[in-house]
N, C-alpha and C positions, 0 to 999 in steps of 0.2 A: 534484630529482626525486622524494628520498625523501619518500614522502606520510605516514609512518607518526608516528600522535601516541598517546605514553605511554598518555594513559587515557581513558575514555568520558566522563568528567567534562568533560576538557580538549578534546575531539573536540567538545563539543556548546554548550562556553561561552559562546559570543555569538549563539545560538538566543534572541533577544525574549521577550517578550508581544506575542501580536499574528500569530509568525508564523505564514505559509504549509507545510504538510511534506507530501510527496512519501515515504510508508512505503510498502516493500514487503512480498511477505510473501502467501501462501495458505491460508487457513484459519491453522492453527499451524505449517505450514511457514517455513519461512525468514524466521520474523519476527526485528527486529532487536531483540532483547526488552534486550538492556545499553544501547542509546541509549538505548532508551526510560524505561530506571530512571533514566538516568543525569539525562532529560529532569525526570522527575518530582520526583528528589531536589533540581533547581535552582530547583523551584518557576512555571517555566515555566507560563503559562497563557492562555487567549482565543485560543488553536491550533487552525488553519483546517486540516483534515487530509485529504489523497486518499487514499486508500487500497480496493482490493477491500471488503476486510472490518473492524472495529472492534475486531476483539479478543474472545476468549474464554476461560473459565475461570480469568478476574483474571487472566490475561497479556499481552503485546501493547498496544495502544493500550488495553483494557478499563482499565491502570493510570492512565491520564491520564483517560479519562473517568469513571470510578469516581470521581475527585478533582475532577471537574469543572474540568476546565482544556481540555478540547475545546468551543470554540465554534460550529464547524463542521463538517460531514463530506459529502463528497464520494465517495462508494463505490458497488458494484455488490451485496452480499450485506449483510442483517441480521442472519439466522441466529439462534442462538438465546440471544441476549445481551440479557437483557430489562430490565437497564438502560439499554441504548440505546433503547429501545424505551418504558421510562417516563420518560426525557427529552423524546424526539421527541415523546411524547404530550403531556407536558406542557406545553410551549411552551420547554423550556430548552436545545436544539439545533437548531440549524438543519441538515436533510439534502436532501443533491442526489441522487436515486435515479439511474444510470445505468445503461443495458444494459453487460453484465461485458465484452464485447468493443466495444464506443465506449467505455469505461473505458480499456481497453487500448490504443486507437489514439491518445484524446486527449493518452494520458502521451507515447506515441512521437512525436508528433508536434509539440509542445511541444519535447521534445528535438531532434529534427531539421527546429527551427528554420520548421515549417511552420503555420502561423496557425489553419486551418480546412478540413476536409473533408467532404462530403458521403458520409454513408450512407443506406441504405433501413432499418435497423433503427432503429427507433420513431417510422415514416409511419403517419399513418392513429391515432395512440394521443396520449395525452397529451404524452408524448416531446415531440413535434413539435407539438404543439397545444396546449401550454400548460395549467396547473392544477395540476400536480404539485403537492401541499402541499409546502411548502420548512421551513415554520416554521408550528406550530398557536398557537393563542391560550390554552392549557392550559384553555379551557373545552366542547371539542368543535367550534371555530369554526378557519376556516387563519386565519392572521395573514399569510403571507408565500406566494405562489404561483409555479411555474416560470413564465415570459415563454413567448410563442411563438415556434417558431425558423423561420428561412427555408426552406421548401419547395420543391425545382427540379424539372423532367423532365429527365432524359435518355436518350435513345432509347425514349423511351413510359412509362419508369419515373420514379418519383418517388425524390426523398433528402432527407436534411433535414440541414441543417446545421450542422457539430457543431464548437465552437474549441478547438484543442490548449492543454494543459494546462501552465504553467509554476509552480513553485514556489521559493520562499525557499532553502528547503535540503529535501535528500531523505535518510532514514534507510534503509538496506539491510542485508540478511546474505547474504554469499557463503561457501559452502564453503573456498574457498580464495581468496588474493589474494595479489599483491607487492606492494612498495614502491613499485611504479609507479603501484597503484590498478587493473593489469589484476586479473579478478574472473572465478572459473568457480563457477557457482551448480549447485545438486543438486538433481534431479528435477524435481517440481513447485516448486520456491524459487524457480526460474526464469522460473515464469508471470510473475510480476510483479514482481518484482528488477528486474533492467535496466532496464522500464519507468519505474518507479520514480525510476531512479540516474538517468537521461535528463532526467526533470524539473525534478530541482531546481538550481538554479544553482548553489549549493553541494552537495554531494555526498557525505555520510561512511557509511564501508562499515566493518560490522563485522564479521572474517572467522574463522572455526572456526580454519587452517590457514596462519601466515604464511611466506609463499618469500621468496627471492630473485630479481630480477629474472632473465629467462632459462628459471628452472626449470618455468614455464608454457610448452609450449607452444603458439606463437603461433596456429595453426589450433583450437586447443583453447579460447581463451581465449572468453568468451562474452559480455563488455561492456570493451572500451579503457578504458585509464585514463584518455583525455582527458575522462571524465565522471567522473571520481572527485578529488576536491580531499583529504581525509583520510579514513586506513586505522585502524581501532583490531584488534589483535590478542587475542583472545580468549584467557585461561586455558584449560589440558585439562578443569578443571570446569564451565566456561560453556560452552565448547563441547558439549559431552557433555549439558547440562541441554536435552533436547528432551524434551515433553507428547504425550500421545495423547486428539485431542479426544472419541472414541470407541472404543470397546477391544469387539471381537467375539468371544466365545465360540464356536466347534462343538464335539461330541463326536464324536469319529469312529465310525464304526460300526463293529461288533463285529467283531474280525478272523474271516474267512472267509465274511462276509454279503453277497449279491448282490443289490444292489438294482434295479429295473429298472419 
């Protein structure tokens, strides 16, 4: 039952070229940076990644993307990642864009053993009708486009069929975890990490704080250890290394000034 692995390098040692990965994180929050760096140092490539976004500020999945290690991305947000856009438009990267809620449910469904489900999101658009550019040819043309999906009516409303997602591995980051793999996530890092963890056949979690079994209140467990196969305890320095994507500073009003 002790799932703790001594190092991140050992935890990802069997991830091969061409593997599919579900990767947690929301923006820069809850991104498994240490595990991603371990993959980068191993030289693994041709990866198919499922994640809300593909990294930013030269961190997270952007490390693998910039090195040309990612072949396909399934996600819901590109953001301000210029290298992502460059590779996509140049035909170097295959990209499947999915509505954010649909992506979340596809991951959850895969982890719950549900092969497919119907949702109204995307009906009447290229999400359902097909034709979204998955891969460009590098000259402005579309080399590969999304296929049409089944649309069915229930009680007078149309729904599109979406398939659950399963991946070879999942990489996640938790605020706290025990040796049995029970995990607790902090704030917005809870948005995609539990779902990514459920979708992976082998799930590897880096935890900021490792505790002994029983120290986490069962009612406080966000993801039970049944979904986690390996746990890596971060050093205090690794746990504290958190970036801010956009820092906004406002000037406080002058003392005694009343605005209205």
